N, C-alpha and C positions, 0 to 999 in steps of 0.2 A: 695607425694604418700602415704597417710595414709593407704589405703587398703593394701599396700605392706609391711608395717612394721611388721605384724605378721609373715611374711615369709622371713624377711630380711636375716636371716642367710643362708637359703637354696639358696636364690637368689644371695647372695654375693659369695658363693662358686661356683655356676654355672657360674657366670659372669667371674670368673677367668679362668675357663676351656674354656669357649667360647673365651676369649681373647687370650689364648695360641693357640687355633685352628685357630683363625682369623689372627693372626699376620703374619705367613709365607704365608698364602693364599693372604692377601692384597698385600704383596710385590710381590709375584710370579705372580699374575694376572696382576699387573701393568707392570712388566717387559715384560711379554708375549704380552701385548697389545701395546708395543712400546712407553710407556710413562714413565716419571720419577717414581721411586719406591714410592716417597712420596705421589703421587696422589692416590695410592691404600690405603694408611693410611687415607687420607682425606675422601675418600668415605666410608671407614669403620667407621670412627668417626661419619660422618653424618648419616650413617645407624643405628648406635647405639643410638646416642643422639637425633637426630631429628625424624627419623622414629620410633625409639623405644618408644618415648613419646606419639605417636599418637595411636588412637584406630585401631583395625583391628584384627590381630592375636596376642594374648598376648605373645606367646612363640616363634614366628618366628623371626629369626635374619637376618638382611639385611646387605649387603656390596657388594663390587665388586665380580662378579661371573665369574668363568671360562667359563661359557656358552656364555658370550658376548665378550670374548677376540678376537675371529676371526673377528667379525664385527667392534670392536673398532680399531683393528690393520689396517684393510682395510680403515676405515674412516680417521685415522690419516695419513696414507700413501698417501691417495688421496687428502684430503682437508687441511691437516696440523693440528698441535696440537691446535692452537687457535680456530679453527672451532669446535673442539670437545665439548667445553663448550656450544656453541650455540646449537648444536645438542642435547646434554643432557638436556639443559634448555627447549627447545621446546618439547622434548619427555616427560619431567615431566609435563609440562602444559597440554599436550594432555592426559596424564594419569589422571590428576586432572579433566579435562573436562569429561572423560569417567566415573570417579567415581561419579561426580555430576549428570550425566545422568543415574546413576545406571546401568551401563553396566557391572559391575564386575561379576555378576552371569552368564552373557552370555559367558564369557571365559570358563566356565565349559562345554559349548557345543562343544568346539574344540575337535576333535577326539584325543583320547589318543595316537593312532598310529602316528599321525602327530607330537605330542609333543615329544614322545619317538624317532621318527625318527630324529627330529630336534636335540635332545640331542646327539643321536648316531653320526650324521654327525659332530656336533661340537666336540664331543669327538675324532673322527678320525682325524680331522684337527688339534686339539690341540696336540694329540700324535705325529703325523707326524712332525709338526712344532717344537715341543720341543725336539724331537730327533735330529733334525738339530742343535738346540741351544746347546744341550748336547755335540754334536760332534764338536762344535765350527765352524760351517759352516753356511753361509747365506742360508736360505731356498728359493727355487724357488717361484715365485709369484703365479702360478696357482696350484690348488689342485691336478690335475692329474700328473703334473710334479713333485710336491712335493712327492707324493707317489711313482712314478716311480724311482726317483733318490735317494730314501732312502737307499736301499742296498749299493749303491756305496758310499754314504756319510758315512755310518757306517763303511764300510770297510776302507775308507780313514782315519777315526779316529783311527781305531784299528791298522793300519799299520804305524801311525805317520805322514802321508802325510799332515794332516790338523793341527789342534791344538794339536795333540798328544792324547794318550789314557787317560790322567789324567782327563779331564772334563767328558768323557764318563764313566769312572770308578766311579767318584763322583756321577754322576746322577744315575748309576745302584745301587750303595751302598745306596743312598737315598731311592729308590723304595723298595729295599729289607728290609731296616729297617722299613719302614712304613708298609709293608705287614707283616713282622715278629712280629711287636710290638703288633698286635692283639692277639697273642698267649701267651703273657706273663701274669703273675698274675694280677688280677684286680687292686690291689693297684698301681702297676707300670703304668698301662694303664690310671691312672688318669691324667698323663702328656701326651699330644697328641704325637703320633709317629712322625708326620711331624716336630714338634718343636724339638724333640730329634734328628732327622736326620739332621736338619739344624745346630744345635749346635755342633754335633759330626763332621760333615763334615767341618764346619768352623774351629774347633780345629785342625783337621787333616791337613787342607790346610795350616794353620799357622805354625804348628809344623814341617811339612815335606817340607815346602816352595814349595808346588805344583804349577805348572804353570796353574792356574785356575783363570779366571776373576771373580771379585767380584762386588757387587752392588756399583754403584756410587750414591752419595747422596749430595745434596747441601743445605738441610734444608727445612723443611715442609713449612714455611712461604714463602720462595723464590719460591717454586713450585706453589703456589696458584696464578693464574693469571686470574682474571675475564675477560670474553670476551669483547673486545672493540667494539665501535659502527661500526668501519670499517668492522669487521668480519661478521656482520649481512648482509652485501651486498652479501655474498656468498649464501644467501637463495634463490637467483634467479636461482641457480643451481638445476635442478630437481633431480639430483642424491643425493644431500645433503638432500633434502626433503624426498627422499626414505629412506635414512639412519635414519632420525628422526622417520619415521613411523615404520621402522624395530625395532629401539630401544624400542619404546613405546609398540608395540604389543608383541615382544618376551619377554621383561622384565616383562610385565604384565602377560602373559601366564605362564612364568616360576614361577613367584611369587605366583600366585593363585593356580597353580597346586601343588606347594610346600606347600602352606597352607593346601590344602586337605590332603597331606601326613602327615604333622605335626599333624593335628587334629586326625589322627588315632593312634598317639603315646601317647596321654594323654587323661585324662578324664575331663579336664577343659573346659572353655567356648569355643564354636565353633567360627570359623572365620566369621566375617562379610565381605564378599568379596568386597562390594562397599567401605567400610571404609578402608580396606586394600589397595585397589587401590588408594584411596586418599592419604594414608600414603606414598605409594611408589612414587606417583607423587610429593608430597611435598619434599620428600628426593631427588629425581632426579632434581627437580627445584633448590634446594640449591646446589647440586653437580655441576649443570651447571653454576650457578653464581660464583662458586669457580674455574671453569675450570677443574673439576675432572672427574673421570670415572663414567659411569652410574652404577646404583645399581640395584640389585634384591634381593629378599629373597633367602638365600642360605641354601639348605637342609642340607649340612654338618654341618654348625654352628647351625642350628635349632635343628637337631637331637641330637647334642652334648649338647645343652642347656636343652633339655627335659631329656636326660639320666643322666645329672649331677644333676637333682633334682630341676630345676627351677619351681617356682610356679606362678610368675607374670611377668609383663613386666619390672620390676626393674632390672632383670638379664641382659636383652639386653641393657638397658640404661647404666648400670654400665660397661658392656664390652666396650662400646664406650668411657666411661670416662678413662678406663685403656689404650685404644689405644691413646687417647689424651695425657695422661701423658707420655706415652712412646715416642710419637712423639716430645713432648716438652723437655723431660729430657735426653733421651737416643738415639737420632737418629744416632749418630756416630757409634753405635754398628752394624748398618746395613752394613757398609763398609767391615765387615769381612765375610759377607754371600756370599758363592760361587754362581754364577749364575747357574752353573750346578746343584746345589742342588735344586734351585727353579724350574729348568727344570724337575728334577725328581719328585718333588711334583706335578707338573702340568701333567706330563705323567700319574701318578697314578690317578689324578683327572679325566683326560680325559678318561682313560680306564674305570673308574667306570661309566661314562656317557653312555657307550655302553651296552644295555640290552641283553647280550648274552642269558641268561636263559629265559628271557621273550620272546625273539624272537623265541626260540625253542618251547616254550609252545604255543605261538600265531600261529605258523605255523601248529601245530598239530590240533588246534581247530578252528582257524579263518584265513585261508590262505589269504583271501582278505585283512584283516587288516595287516598281516605280509608283504604283497606286498606293501601296502601304506608306512609302516615304512621303508622298505629297499629303495624304490624309493626316499623317502624324504631325507634319509641319503646320498644316492649316488648323488642326485642332489645338495645338499649342498656342498659336496666335489668337484664335477666336475664343478659346475656353480658358485653359490654364496649363501650366507645365505638367503637373501630375496627371490630370485627366487626359491630356494629349498623349503622354507616353503610354498610359493604360489603354487608350483607344488603339494606338499603334500596335501594342502587344497583342490585344484581342484580335485585331485584323490579321496579324502575322500568324497567330495560332490557327485562325479560321482558314487562312490560305493554305497553311501546311496540311491541315486536315483535308481540304479539298483536293490538293495535289496527291496526297496519299491515297485518296479514294478514287483514283483514276480507274475507270472501268470501260471496257469495250464490249458492246453488244452487237452480235451479228446473227442474222437469220436468213435461211435459204428456203425457198419454196418452189418446187418444180410443177406445182399445180395438181399433182396426183398422189405422191407418197406423203410421208409424214413431214411436217414442218420442223426444220432443224434450227435450234437456237443455241448459240455458243456464247458463253460469258467468259471473259478473260480479264485479269487484273485484280483489283481489290474491291470487293463488294461490301460496303457498309451502309448504314442508315442514310447517309447523305445521297447515295446513288439509288436508293430504293424506289423513289418515284419514277426514275428513268426505266428501271428494270420492269416494274409493274405496268407502266404505260406500254412498253413493247409487248409484253406477254398478253395484255388485255386486247391489243389490236390484232392478235392472231385469229385465224378462222376457228370457230368453235365446233365445227363438225369434222375435223380431221385430227389424226394423232399428232402429238407434239413431242419432240425429242429434245430435252434440255441437257446440254453438255456443260458441265462445270469443271472439266479437266484443266482449263486455263486459269481457274481462280486461285490466286495466291493466298487470299484471306477472305473468309466469309464470316461476318459477325452474326451474333445471335438474332438480331432484328431481321436481317436478310434471310437467314436460314428459316426462321419461323414463317416469314411471309411467303417464301417459295413453297414450303410444305403446305401452307394453307391454300395457296393457289392450286397446287397439284391435287390436293384432296378435294377441292371444290369441283375440278374438272372430272375427277374419277366418279364422284357422287352423281354428277349430272348424267354420266354415261354417254356423253357425246364425244369423248376423246380419251385415248390412252396416253398417259404422261410418263415419260421415263426420265428420271434424274440420275445422272451418273457422273463419275469423275471426281466426286468430293464426298467425304464421309458425312 
């Protein structure tokens, strides 16, 4: 990378920061997804070395994301861990196809409210699920049951009826340390708060012999299991194909929306969305061949990369190298990491996915968009990820159609001359009931003058209905109807 050499010092420093941010997240996301912790490291390595070398967004960093934990967990529980590699592989190939077809830019047309609603729903599911993990209790399968049973689960942990208060205390301490770390001097904040929290809780667990479960690890190479030919037979299951589609669409949308956010953080080259989609696709294809987790571009790592002074893609490649060296030389250190600390990290990450301030601002200015956001989030929590996103997209399209069909109907009546009705805006079938109700309410014994000069668009349904209404009045002989101003 000759062009990267002039900035190697800045990129090297930034890569170390991103590595420290990525390490606990890789492990935490894997554990929350119901797969071996090592697979999170594998996806992080691929995201750095493979995706990082490709063109697209030069400063965006990829790896396993909290936003896909819910979907991965359900897929592993339903189809088994071997089928995960097949699903990720096919999702990567689908992303490559979309990139080659230059569909990357079309993801920018997805309503922001749907994406934020998706992230909010994922955040709620993550928070609820990880609070059960922190309490040492198995979470219920359905979203509503998970939310409803949360108070009882936390009370059980506090009173010692479950795994005792120690895991919950470790998780709470982790969240408090991450939140409080932001208020410390800038020099100290060079080390990520999540990593400090993991190190301190691991030390406390060992020193005080706390009854807290820790990460189990068997070696990175042992966890890599390429999908066998027999696993591909599962592709006859429509539900698995739905999971593949969900992986591809959600990972692509999250990555490309993240790219737009990262572009606002720096003054360097802008993202090429089609090339970024190709890069994500190649990365997920490799992850699928290795039987690892799916990847997306992760805004937490990407923003840390920019803020640490990265100048080129060398920083994200080097962060993958550091993850690879750690997985090869120091994997045994993971056995000291408390699972409750990882749960605390993910509770914090999930909470940050919920746009509380943005929702309040959206409600004040665009209540329709706020409604789409809330319904999408609630649908994800109560139904499932894929169905929730589809419901959000359908609502978004319906809202857009309603907004486009804005129509104003005015009529004047002086009591003697013809009744004048003026239509302006867009007249389509959605507004047809309003138009006909107004026309049917007019006096039937006086002339009616219908002015369509202000109509910008008149669809076939409205045109036919207006012609039929006018013909009916003419046939009755009770009124003369004039339609003008529109062909």
